Every structure is written in C-alpha cells, then in structure tokens.
N, CA, C, O and the ligand as a Tripos MOL2 file, in Angstrom:
@<TRIPOS>MOLECULE
protein
  261   259    66     0     0
PROTEIN
NO_CHARGES

@<TRIPOS>ATOM
      1 N         105.4990  126.3160  102.1300 N.3       1 MET1
      2 CA        104.0350  126.5280  102.3010 C.3       1 MET1
      3 C         102.9240  125.5950  101.9420 C.2       1 MET1
      4 O         103.3660  124.5530  101.4590 O.2       1 MET1
      5 N         101.8190  125.6320  102.0120 N.am      2 GLY2
      6 CA        101.0150  124.5910  101.3780 C.3       2 GLY2
      7 C         100.7200  123.6020  102.2680 C.2       2 GLY2
      8 O         100.1080  123.7750  103.3220 O.2       2 GLY2
      9 N         101.2260  122.3750  101.7830 N.am      3 GLN3
     10 CA        100.9990  121.1840  102.4010 C.3       3 GLN3
     11 C         101.7180  121.1080  103.8420 C.2       3 GLN3
     12 O         101.3450  120.2790  104.6720 O.2       3 GLN3
     13 N         102.7150  121.9680  104.0860 N.am      4 LYS4
     14 CA        103.5210  121.9500  105.3260 C.3       4 LYS4
     15 C         102.5730  122.4290  106.4930 C.2       4 LYS4
     16 O         103.0360  122.5810  107.6230 O.2       4 LYS4
     17 N         101.3670  122.6440  106.2400 N.am      5 VAL5
     18 CA        100.5000  123.0130  107.2810 C.3       5 VAL5
     19 C         100.2050  121.7950  108.2250 C.2       5 VAL5
     20 O          99.7380  121.9370  109.3550 O.2       5 VAL5
     21 N         100.5080  120.6290  107.6810 N.am      6 PHE6
     22 CA        100.4170  119.4130  108.3140 C.3       6 PHE6
     23 C         101.5850  118.7820  108.8300 C.2       6 PHE6
     24 O         102.6480  119.2600  108.4340 O.2       6 PHE6
     25 N         101.6430  117.7790  109.6560 N.am      7 LYS7
     26 CA        102.7330  117.1480  110.1870 C.3       7 LYS7
     27 C         102.3560  115.8200  109.9960 C.2       7 LYS7
     28 O         101.1730  115.5890  109.7410 O.2       7 LYS7
     29 N         103.2170  114.8400  110.0830 N.am      8 ALA8
     30 CA        102.9680  113.4790  109.8050 C.3       8 ALA8
     31 C         103.5160  112.6790  111.1100 C.2       8 ALA8
     32 O         104.6470  112.7420  111.5920 O.2       8 ALA8
     33 N         102.4630  111.9470  111.5290 N.am      9 CYS9
     34 CA        102.7750  110.9520  112.7060 C.3       9 CYS9
     35 C         103.6690  109.9920  112.3360 C.2       9 CYS9
     36 O         103.5540  109.3410  111.2980 O.2       9 CYS9
     37 N         104.7380  109.8400  113.2880 N.am     10 LYS10
     38 CA        105.9800  108.8560  113.0600 C.3      10 LYS10
     39 C         105.6340  107.5910  113.1760 C.2      10 LYS10
     40 O         106.4170  106.7300  112.7730 O.2      10 LYS10
     41 N         104.5610  107.2820  113.6700 N.am     11 ASN11
     42 CA        104.0150  105.8630  114.1560 C.3      11 ASN11
     43 C         103.2250  105.3240  112.6470 C.2      11 ASN11
     44 O         103.5950  104.3050  112.0640 O.2      11 ASN11
     45 N         102.1370  106.1650  112.1760 N.am     12 CYS12
     46 CA        101.3530  105.5000  111.1060 C.3      12 CYS12
     47 C         101.4910  106.6610  110.0190 C.2      12 CYS12
     48 O         100.7570  106.6530  109.0310 O.2      12 CYS12
     49 N         102.2820  107.4900  110.1840 N.am     13 ARG13
     50 CA        102.2810  108.5040  108.8970 C.3      13 ARG13
     51 C         100.8760  109.2790  108.5130 C.2      13 ARG13
     52 O         100.6320  109.7980  107.4240 O.2      13 ARG13
     53 N         100.0980  109.2390  109.5470 N.am     14 ALA14
     54 CA         98.8640  110.1240  109.2640 C.3      14 ALA14
     55 C          99.3060  111.6480  109.3640 C.2      14 ALA14
     56 O         100.0790  112.1260  110.1950 O.2      14 ALA14
     57 N          98.6090  112.3410  108.2750 N.am     15 LEU15
     58 CA         98.8310  113.7860  108.5400 C.3      15 LEU15
     59 C          97.7740  114.3720  109.2990 C.2      15 LEU15
     60 O          96.6100  113.9750  109.3410 O.2      15 LEU15
     61 N          98.3390  115.4850  109.9790 N.am     16 THR16
     62 CA         97.2710  116.1340  110.9330 C.3      16 THR16
     63 C          97.7770  117.4490  111.0360 C.2      16 THR16
     64 O          98.9090  117.7730  110.6780 O.2      16 THR16
     65 N          96.8420  118.2860  111.5810 N.am     17 ASN17
     66 CA         97.2260  119.9910  111.6320 C.3      17 ASN17
     67 C          98.3390  119.9410  112.6850 C.2      17 ASN17
     68 O          98.4620  119.2160  113.6720 O.2      17 ASN17
     69 N          99.2300  121.0620  112.1240 N.am     18 SER18
     70 CA        100.5440  121.2470  112.8810 C.3      18 SER18
     71 C         100.3440  121.6590  114.5610 C.2      18 SER18
     72 O         101.2350  121.6640  115.4110 O.2      18 SER18
     73 N          99.0040  121.9730  114.7340 N.am     19 ASP19
     74 CA         98.7190  122.2930  116.1370 C.3      19 ASP19
     75 C          98.1330  121.2680  116.6450 C.2      19 ASP19
     76 O          97.8820  121.5260  117.8220 O.2      19 ASP19
     77 N          97.7260  120.0580  116.3130 N.am     20 ASP20
     78 CA         97.2300  119.0270  116.9990 C.3      20 ASP20
     79 C          98.1930  118.3250  117.7970 C.2      20 ASP20
     80 O          99.3240  118.1880  117.3330 O.2      20 ASP20
     81 N          97.8560  117.7580  119.1740 N.am     21 ALA21
     82 CA         98.6320  117.4570  119.9420 C.3      21 ALA21
     83 C          98.7680  115.7030  119.7890 C.2      21 ALA21
     84 O          99.7850  115.1130  120.1530 O.2      21 ALA21
     85 N          97.7960  115.1340  119.3030 N.am     22 LYS22
     86 CA         97.6860  113.8300  119.0840 C.3      22 LYS22
     87 C          97.3370  113.3390  117.8160 C.2      22 LYS22
     88 O          96.4680  113.9340  117.1780 O.2      22 LYS22
     89 N          97.9410  112.2430  117.3110 N.am     23 CYS23
     90 CA         97.5310  111.7250  115.9970 C.3      23 CYS23
     91 C          95.9010  111.1700  115.8950 C.2      23 CYS23
     92 O          95.4210  110.3720  116.7000 O.2      23 CYS23
     93 N          95.3160  111.6390  114.9790 N.am     24 PRO24
     94 CA         93.8810  111.2300  115.1770 C.3      24 PRO24
     95 C          93.5780  109.9720  114.7950 C.2      24 PRO24
     96 O          92.4620  109.4720  114.9400 O.2      24 PRO24
     97 N          94.7140  109.3140  114.2090 N.am     25 VAL25
     98 CA         94.5190  107.8080  113.8850 C.3      25 VAL25
     99 C          94.9200  106.9010  114.8130 C.2      25 VAL25
    100 O          94.1890  105.9760  115.1670 O.2      25 VAL25
    101 N          96.3370  107.1310  115.3660 N.am     26 CYS26
    102 CA         96.5560  106.0630  116.4820 C.3      26 CYS26
    103 C          96.9610  106.6490  117.6160 C.2      26 CYS26
    104 O          97.5920  105.9510  118.4100 O.2      26 CYS26
    105 N          96.7090  107.9580  117.9210 N.am     27 GLY27
    106 CA         96.6910  108.3780  119.2630 C.3      27 GLY27
    107 C          98.2760  108.8600  119.4760 C.2      27 GLY27
    108 O          98.4950  109.4330  120.5430 O.2      27 GLY27
    109 N          99.2560  108.7050  118.6820 N.am     28 GLY28
    110 CA        100.5090  108.9230  118.7870 C.3      28 GLY28
    111 C         100.8980  110.3980  119.2140 C.2      28 GLY28
    112 O         100.0450  111.2660  119.0310 O.2      28 GLY28
    113 N         102.0580  110.7360  119.7410 N.am     29 GLN29
    114 CA        102.2760  112.2260  119.9140 C.3      29 GLN29
    115 C         103.7420  112.4720  119.3700 C.2      29 GLN29
    116 O         104.3460  113.4780  119.7430 O.2      29 GLN29
    117 N         104.3020  111.6100  118.5300 N.am     30 SER30
    118 CA        105.4520  112.0370  117.8760 C.3      30 SER30
    119 C         105.2080  112.2730  116.4820 C.2      30 SER30
    120 O         104.5460  111.5230  115.7650 O.2      30 SER30
    121 N         105.7560  113.3230  116.1240 N.am     31 PHE31
    122 CA        105.3920  113.7260  114.6510 C.3      31 PHE31
    123 C         106.7340  114.5370  113.8570 C.2      31 PHE31
    124 O         107.6500  115.1370  114.4200 O.2      31 PHE31
    125 N         106.5740  114.3890  112.7110 N.am     32 SER32
    126 CA        107.6240  114.9500  111.8730 C.3      32 SER32
    127 C         107.0310  115.8990  110.9560 C.2      32 SER32
    128 O         105.9600  115.6560  110.4000 O.2      32 SER32
    129 N         107.7980  117.1650  110.7420 N.am     33 ASP33
    130 CA        107.5750  118.0620  109.7660 C.3      33 ASP33
    131 C         108.0910  117.8480  108.1780 C.2      33 ASP33
    132 O         107.7200  118.4130  107.1490 O.2      33 ASP33
    133 N         109.1260  116.7710  108.4050 N.am     34 ASP34
    134 CA        109.9090  116.5850  107.3370 C.3      34 ASP34
    135 C         109.3240  115.1160  106.4170 C.2      34 ASP34
    136 O         109.8260  113.9930  106.4320 O.2      34 ASP34
    137 N         108.2060  115.5550  105.7140 N.am     35 TRP35
    138 CA        107.6580  114.2640  104.6880 C.3      35 TRP35
    139 C         107.3400  114.7800  103.4790 C.2      35 TRP35
    140 O         107.1650  115.9760  103.2450 O.2      35 TRP35
    141 N         107.2510  113.7320  102.5790 N.am     36 GLU36
    142 CA        106.9690  114.1810  101.1130 C.3      36 GLU36
    143 C         105.7450  113.5070  100.6730 C.2      36 GLU36
    144 O         105.5250  112.3780  101.1120 O.2      36 GLU36
    145 N         104.9190  114.0580   99.8590 N.am     37 GLY37
    146 CA        103.7640  113.2830   99.1410 C.3      37 GLY37
    147 C         102.6930  113.0080  100.0940 C.2      37 GLY37
    148 O         102.9150  112.7060  101.2670 O.2      37 GLY37
    149 N         101.5810  113.1100   99.6050 N.am     38 MET38
    150 CA        100.2860  112.8890  100.2850 C.3      38 MET38
    151 C          99.3210  111.9790   99.5030 C.2      38 MET38
    152 O          98.9840  112.0990   98.3250 O.2      38 MET38
    153 N          98.8980  110.9340  100.5010 N.am     39 ILE39
    154 CA         97.8850  110.0240   99.6570 C.3      39 ILE39
    155 C          96.6470  109.7880  100.5180 C.2      39 ILE39
    156 O          96.6710  109.3350  101.6630 O.2      39 ILE39
    157 N          95.6120  110.1330   99.8610 N.am     40 ILE40
    158 CA         94.3900  109.9930  100.7040 C.3      40 ILE40
    159 C          93.7670  108.5740  100.6230 C.2      40 ILE40
    160 O          93.6170  107.9900   99.5490 O.2      40 ILE40
    161 N          93.4650  108.1300  101.6510 N.am     41 ILE41
    162 CA         92.8880  106.5910  101.7070 C.3      41 ILE41
    163 C          91.4860  106.8560  102.0110 C.2      41 ILE41
    164 O          91.0720  107.3560  103.0570 O.2      41 ILE41
    165 N          90.7240  106.4440  100.9140 N.am     42 VAL42
    166 CA         89.1070  106.5720  101.4070 C.3      42 VAL42
    167 C          88.3840  105.0740  101.8010 C.2      42 VAL42
    168 O          87.2400  104.9110  102.2260 O.2      42 VAL42
    169 N          89.2420  104.2120  101.5710 N.am     43 ASP43
    170 CA         88.6980  103.0050  101.7380 C.3      43 ASP43
    171 C          89.9100  102.0210  102.2270 C.2      43 ASP43
    172 O          90.8500  101.7070  101.4970 O.2      43 ASP43
    173 N          89.7410  101.5820  103.5790 N.am     44 GLU44
    174 CA         90.8710  100.8120  104.0470 C.3      44 GLU44
    175 C          90.9070   99.4000  103.7460 C.2      44 GLU44
    176 O          91.7670   98.6870  104.2640 O.2      44 GLU44
    177 N          90.0590   98.9480  102.9640 N.am     45 GLU45
    178 CA         90.1000   97.5370  102.2620 C.3      45 GLU45
    179 C          90.9310   97.6250  100.9980 C.2      45 GLU45
    180 O          91.5150   96.6220  100.5890 O.2      45 GLU45
    181 N          91.0080   98.7930  100.3590 N.am     46 SER46
    182 CA         91.5780   98.9590   99.0490 C.3      46 SER46
    183 C          93.0680   98.3830   99.0810 C.2      46 SER46
    184 O          93.6660   98.0900  100.1170 O.2      46 SER46
    185 N          93.5770   98.2670   97.7760 N.am     47 GLU47
    186 CA         94.9320   97.4970   97.7090 C.3      47 GLU47
    187 C          96.0420   98.5710   98.1510 C.2      47 GLU47
    188 O          97.0770   98.2500   98.7340 O.2      47 GLU47
    189 N          95.7080   99.8490   97.8110 N.am     48 ILE48
    190 CA         96.7340  100.7910   98.2030 C.3      48 ILE48
    191 C          96.7470  100.9990   99.6880 C.2      48 ILE48
    192 O          97.7910  101.2740  100.2790 O.2      48 ILE48
    193 N          95.4650  100.8540  100.3610 N.am     49 ALA49
    194 CA         95.4850  100.8040  101.6640 C.3      49 ALA49
    195 C          96.1920   99.6550  102.3910 C.2      49 ALA49
    196 O          96.7570   99.8270  103.4710 O.2      49 ALA49
    197 N          96.1410   98.5220  101.7820 N.am     50 LYS50
    198 CA         96.9600   97.4350  102.2880 C.3      50 LYS50
    199 C          98.4140   97.4790  102.1520 C.2      50 LYS50
    200 O          99.2140   97.0670  102.9920 O.2      50 LYS50
    201 N          98.7300   98.0970  100.8520 N.am     51 LEU51
    202 CA        100.1200   98.2960  100.4870 C.3      51 LEU51
    203 C         100.8620   99.3000  101.7700 C.2      51 LEU51
    204 O         101.9400   99.0120  102.2910 O.2      51 LEU51
    205 N         100.2060  100.2580  102.0550 N.am     52 MET52
    206 CA        100.6710  101.1920  102.7320 C.3      52 MET52
    207 C         100.4440  100.8550  104.5120 C.2      52 MET52
    208 O         100.8110  101.5830  105.4340 O.2      52 MET52
    209 N          99.9380   99.9160  104.5830 N.am     53 GLY53
    210 CA         99.6240   99.3510  106.0420 C.3      53 GLY53
    211 C          98.8150  100.3270  106.8490 C.2      53 GLY53
    212 O          99.1240  100.6320  108.0010 O.2      53 GLY53
    213 N          97.5900  100.8890  106.1060 N.am     54 VAL54
    214 CA         96.7270  101.6970  107.0850 C.3      54 VAL54
    215 C          95.5840  101.1110  107.2330 C.2      54 VAL54
    216 O          95.1280  100.4010  106.3360 O.2      54 VAL54
    217 N          94.8340  101.3520  108.5840 N.am     55 GLN55
    218 CA         93.5230  100.7060  108.9530 C.3      55 GLN55
    219 C          92.5530  101.8110  109.0800 C.2      55 GLN55
    220 O          91.5760  101.5670  109.7890 O.2      55 GLN55
    221 N          92.6310  103.0530  108.4990 N.am     56 LYS56
    222 CA         91.6010  103.9320  108.6960 C.3      56 LYS56
    223 C          91.6600  104.8470  107.4380 C.2      56 LYS56
    224 O          92.7320  105.1880  106.9380 O.2      56 LYS56
    225 N          90.3880  105.2430  106.9340 N.am     57 PRO57
    226 CA         90.5130  106.2240  105.9000 C.3      57 PRO57
    227 C          91.1030  107.5880  106.4620 C.2      57 PRO57
    228 O          90.6460  108.1240  107.4720 O.2      57 PRO57
    229 N          92.0730  108.0610  105.7780 N.am     58 TRP58
    230 CA         92.5820  109.4400  106.2790 C.3      58 TRP58
    231 C          93.4820  109.7300  105.2980 C.2      58 TRP58
    232 O          93.5640  108.9720  104.3320 O.2      58 TRP58
    233 N          94.3350  110.9280  105.4010 N.am     59 LYS59
    234 CA         95.3480  111.1510  104.7510 C.3      59 LYS59
    235 C          96.7430  111.0320  105.3150 C.2      59 LYS59
    236 O          97.0830  111.4470  106.4220 O.2      59 LYS59
    237 N          97.5350  110.4020  104.4110 N.am     60 TYR60
    238 CA         98.7360  110.1210  104.8010 C.3      60 TYR60
    239 C         100.0580  110.5220  104.1480 C.2      60 TYR60
    240 O         100.0890  110.5990  102.9200 O.2      60 TYR60
    241 N         101.0910  110.7680  104.8270 N.am     61 ALA61
    242 CA        102.3500  110.9200  104.2170 C.3      61 ALA61
    243 C         102.7870  109.8440  103.2580 C.2      61 ALA61
    244 O         102.5480  108.7220  103.7040 O.2      61 ALA61
    245 N         103.3340  109.8550  102.1200 N.am     62 ILE62
    246 CA        104.0790  108.9660  101.4630 C.3      62 ILE62
    247 C         105.3870  108.5980  102.0890 C.2      62 ILE62
    248 O         105.6410  107.4550  102.4700 O.2      62 ILE62
    249 N         106.1340  109.5230  102.1710 N.am     63 ASN63
    250 CA        107.6760  109.3970  102.6520 C.3      63 ASN63
    251 C         107.6750  110.2040  103.8230 C.2      63 ASN63
    252 O         107.1240  111.2960  103.9610 O.2      63 ASN63
    253 N         108.4500  109.4640  104.7870 N.am     64 LEU64
    254 CA        108.7640  110.4100  105.9920 C.3      64 LEU64
    255 C         110.0710  110.2690  106.6010 C.2      64 LEU64
    256 O         110.3480  109.1660  107.0730 O.2      64 LEU64
    257 N         110.8800  111.1620  106.6650 N.am     65 LYS65
    258 CA        112.4290  111.1220  106.9480 C.3      65 LYS65
    259 C         112.3550  111.0980  108.2920 C.2      65 LYS65
    260 O         113.3850  111.0620  108.9660 O.2      65 LYS65
    261 ZN         99.4060  107.9910  114.0460 Zn       66 ZN66
@<TRIPOS>BOND
     1     1     2 1
     2     2     3 1
     3     3     4 2
     4     3     5 am
     5     5     6 1
     6     6     7 1
     7     7     8 2
     8     7     9 am
     9     9    10 1
    10    10    11 1
    11    11    12 2
    12    11    13 am
    13    13    14 1
    14    14    15 1
    15    15    16 2
    16    15    17 am
    17    17    18 1
    18    18    19 1
    19    19    20 2
    20    19    21 am
    21    21    22 1
    22    22    23 1
    23    23    24 2
    24    23    25 am
    25    25    26 1
    26    26    27 1
    27    27    28 2
    28    27    29 am
    29    29    30 1
    30    30    31 1
    31    31    32 2
    32    31    33 am
    33    33    34 1
    34    34    35 1
    35    35    36 2
    36    35    37 am
    37    37    38 1
    38    38    39 1
    39    39    40 2
    40    39    41 am
    41    41    42 1
    42    42    43 1
    43    43    44 2
    44    43    45 am
    45    45    46 1
    46    46    47 1
    47    47    48 2
    48    47    49 am
    49    49    50 1
    50    50    51 1
    51    51    52 2
    52    51    53 am
    53    53    54 1
    54    54    55 1
    55    55    56 2
    56    55    57 am
    57    57    58 1
    58    58    59 1
    59    59    60 2
    60    59    61 am
    61    61    62 1
    62    62    63 1
    63    63    64 2
    64    63    65 am
    65    65    66 1
    66    66    67 1
    67    67    68 2
    68    67    69 am
    69    69    70 1
    70    70    71 1
    71    71    72 2
    72    71    73 am
    73    73    74 1
    74    74    75 1
    75    75    76 2
    76    75    77 am
    77    77    78 1
    78    78    79 1
    79    79    80 2
    80    79    81 am
    81    81    82 1
    82    82    83 1
    83    83    84 2
    84    83    85 am
    85    85    86 1
    86    86    87 1
    87    87    88 2
    88    87    89 am
    89    89    90 1
    90    90    91 1
    91    91    92 2
    92    91    93 am
    93    93    94 1
    94    94    95 1
    95    95    96 2
    96    95    97 am
    97    97    98 1
    98    98    99 1
    99    99   100 2
   100    99   101 am
   101   101   102 1
   102   102   103 1
   103   103   104 2
   104   103   105 am
   105   105   106 1
   106   106   107 1
   107   107   108 2
   108   107   109 am
   109   109   110 1
   110   110   111 1
   111   111   112 2
   112   111   113 am
   113   113   114 1
   114   114   115 1
   115   115   116 2
   116   115   117 am
   117   117   118 1
   118   118   119 1
   119   119   120 2
   120   119   121 am
   121   121   122 1
   122   122   123 1
   123   123   124 2
   124   123   125 am
   125   125   126 1
   126   126   127 1
   127   127   128 2
   128   127   129 am
   129   129   130 1
   130   130   131 1
   131   131   132 2
   132   131   133 am
   133   133   134 1
   134   134   135 1
   135   135   136 2
   136   135   137 am
   137   137   138 1
   138   138   139 1
   139   139   140 2
   140   139   141 am
   141   141   142 1
   142   142   143 1
   143   143   144 2
   144   143   145 am
   145   145   146 1
   146   146   147 1
   147   147   148 2
   148   147   149 am
   149   149   150 1
   150   150   151 1
   151   151   152 2
   152   151   153 am
   153   153   154 1
   154   154   155 1
   155   155   156 2
   156   155   157 am
   157   157   158 1
   158   158   159 1
   159   159   160 2
   160   159   161 am
   161   161   162 1
   162   162   163 1
   163   163   164 2
   164   163   165 am
   165   165   166 1
   166   166   167 1
   167   167   168 2
   168   167   169 am
   169   169   170 1
   170   170   171 1
   171   171   172 2
   172   171   173 am
   173   173   174 1
   174   174   175 1
   175   175   176 2
   176   175   177 am
   177   177   178 1
   178   178   179 1
   179   179   180 2
   180   179   181 am
   181   181   182 1
   182   182   183 1
   183   183   184 2
   184   183   185 am
   185   185   186 1
   186   186   187 1
   187   187   188 2
   188   187   189 am
   189   189   190 1
   190   190   191 1
   191   191   192 2
   192   191   193 am
   193   193   194 1
   194   194   195 1
   195   195   196 2
   196   195   197 am
   197   197   198 1
   198   198   199 1
   199   199   200 2
   200   199   201 am
   201   201   202 1
   202   202   203 1
   203   203   204 2
   204   203   205 am
   205   205   206 1
   206   206   207 1
   207   207   208 2
   208   207   209 am
   209   209   210 1
   210   210   211 1
   211   211   212 2
   212   211   213 am
   213   213   214 1
   214   214   215 1
   215   215   216 2
   216   215   217 am
   217   217   218 1
   218   218   219 1
   219   219   220 2
   220   219   221 am
   221   221   222 1
   222   222   223 1
   223   223   224 2
   224   223   225 am
   225   225   226 1
   226   226   227 1
   227   227   228 2
   228   227   229 am
   229   229   230 1
   230   230   231 1
   231   231   232 2
   232   231   233 am
   233   233   234 1
   234   234   235 1
   235   235   236 2
   236   235   237 am
   237   237   238 1
   238   238   239 1
   239   239   240 2
   240   239   241 am
   241   241   242 1
   242   242   243 1
   243   243   244 2
   244   243   245 am
   245   245   246 1
   246   246   247 1
   247   247   248 2
   248   247   249 am
   249   249   250 1
   250   250   251 1
   251   251   252 2
   252   251   253 am
   253   253   254 1
   254   254   255 1
   255   255   256 2
   256   255   257 am
   257   257   258 1
   258   258   259 1
   259   259   260 2
@<TRIPOS>SUBSTRUCTURE
     1 MET1         2 RESIDUE 1 A MET
     2 GLY2         6 RESIDUE 1 A GLY
     3 GLN3        10 RESIDUE 1 A GLN
     4 LYS4        14 RESIDUE 1 A LYS
     5 VAL5        18 RESIDUE 1 A VAL
     6 PHE6        22 RESIDUE 1 A PHE
     7 LYS7        26 RESIDUE 1 A LYS
     8 ALA8        30 RESIDUE 1 A ALA
     9 CYS9        34 RESIDUE 1 A CYS
    10 LYS10       38 RESIDUE 1 A LYS
    11 ASN11       42 RESIDUE 1 A ASN
    12 CYS12       46 RESIDUE 1 A CYS
    13 ARG13       50 RESIDUE 1 A ARG
    14 ALA14       54 RESIDUE 1 A ALA
    15 LEU15       58 RESIDUE 1 A LEU
    16 THR16       62 RESIDUE 1 A THR
    17 ASN17       66 RESIDUE 1 A ASN
    18 SER18       70 RESIDUE 1 A SER
    19 ASP19       74 RESIDUE 1 A ASP
    20 ASP20       78 RESIDUE 1 A ASP
    21 ALA21       82 RESIDUE 1 A ALA
    22 LYS22       86 RESIDUE 1 A LYS
    23 CYS23       90 RESIDUE 1 A CYS
    24 PRO24       94 RESIDUE 1 A PRO
    25 VAL25       98 RESIDUE 1 A VAL
    26 CYS26      102 RESIDUE 1 A CYS
    27 GLY27      106 RESIDUE 1 A GLY
    28 GLY28      110 RESIDUE 1 A GLY
    29 GLN29      114 RESIDUE 1 A GLN
    30 SER30      118 RESIDUE 1 A SER
    31 PHE31      122 RESIDUE 1 A PHE
    32 SER32      126 RESIDUE 1 A SER
    33 ASP33      130 RESIDUE 1 A ASP
    34 ASP34      134 RESIDUE 1 A ASP
    35 TRP35      138 RESIDUE 1 A TRP
    36 GLU36      142 RESIDUE 1 A GLU
    37 GLY37      146 RESIDUE 1 A GLY
    38 MET38      150 RESIDUE 1 A MET
    39 ILE39      154 RESIDUE 1 A ILE
    40 ILE40      158 RESIDUE 1 A ILE
    41 ILE41      162 RESIDUE 1 A ILE
    42 VAL42      166 RESIDUE 1 A VAL
    43 ASP43      170 RESIDUE 1 A ASP
    44 GLU44      174 RESIDUE 1 A GLU
    45 GLU45      178 RESIDUE 1 A GLU
    46 SER46      182 RESIDUE 1 A SER
    47 GLU47      186 RESIDUE 1 A GLU
    48 ILE48      190 RESIDUE 1 A ILE
    49 ALA49      194 RESIDUE 1 A ALA
    50 LYS50      198 RESIDUE 1 A LYS
    51 LEU51      202 RESIDUE 1 A LEU
    52 MET52      206 RESIDUE 1 A MET
    53 GLY53      210 RESIDUE 1 A GLY
    54 VAL54      214 RESIDUE 1 A VAL
    55 GLN55      218 RESIDUE 1 A GLN
    56 LYS56      222 RESIDUE 1 A LYS
    57 PRO57      226 RESIDUE 1 A PRO
    58 TRP58      230 RESIDUE 1 A TRP
    59 LYS59      234 RESIDUE 1 A LYS
    60 TYR60      238 RESIDUE 1 A TYR
    61 ALA61      242 RESIDUE 1 A ALA
    62 ILE62      246 RESIDUE 1 A ILE
    63 ASN63      250 RESIDUE 1 A ASN
    64 LEU64      254 RESIDUE 1 A LEU
    65 LYS65      258 RESIDUE 1 A LYS
    66 ZN66       261 GROUP 0 **** ****
C-alpha cells in the first residue's frame, strides 16, 4: 500500500499515478510496478538531478527492477 499507488516509467523512472496511460515526463508508455525508493527533484540543475540523469522536476523512483 502507500507508495505503490504509483508506477515507475521504465524509460526515465518518473513516478506517476497507476491509472495514467502515459509518462508525464517523457511520454513513455512502459511502466513497472516493481520499484523502490522515491526521490523528489525540485531543481533539474541540482547535483542530485544530474546524478539521476533527470531533466524535469518531478518525483522519481530510485531503483527500478
Ligand atoms: Zn518517463
């Protein structure tokens, strides 16, 4: 329960509501329910955003299986 209301985009790891058809970040349509950890990026210029390789402020899964 809890965080698993989200699914993770297999392309960019963005978390989105489980009933969304498309990834709001990259538009991808392939998702995984098997993910761990959540990180919220508020600044795409931050070191953590660069480390994660994300280009848009959003919430992301840390690990995707
Ligand atoms: Zn995506």
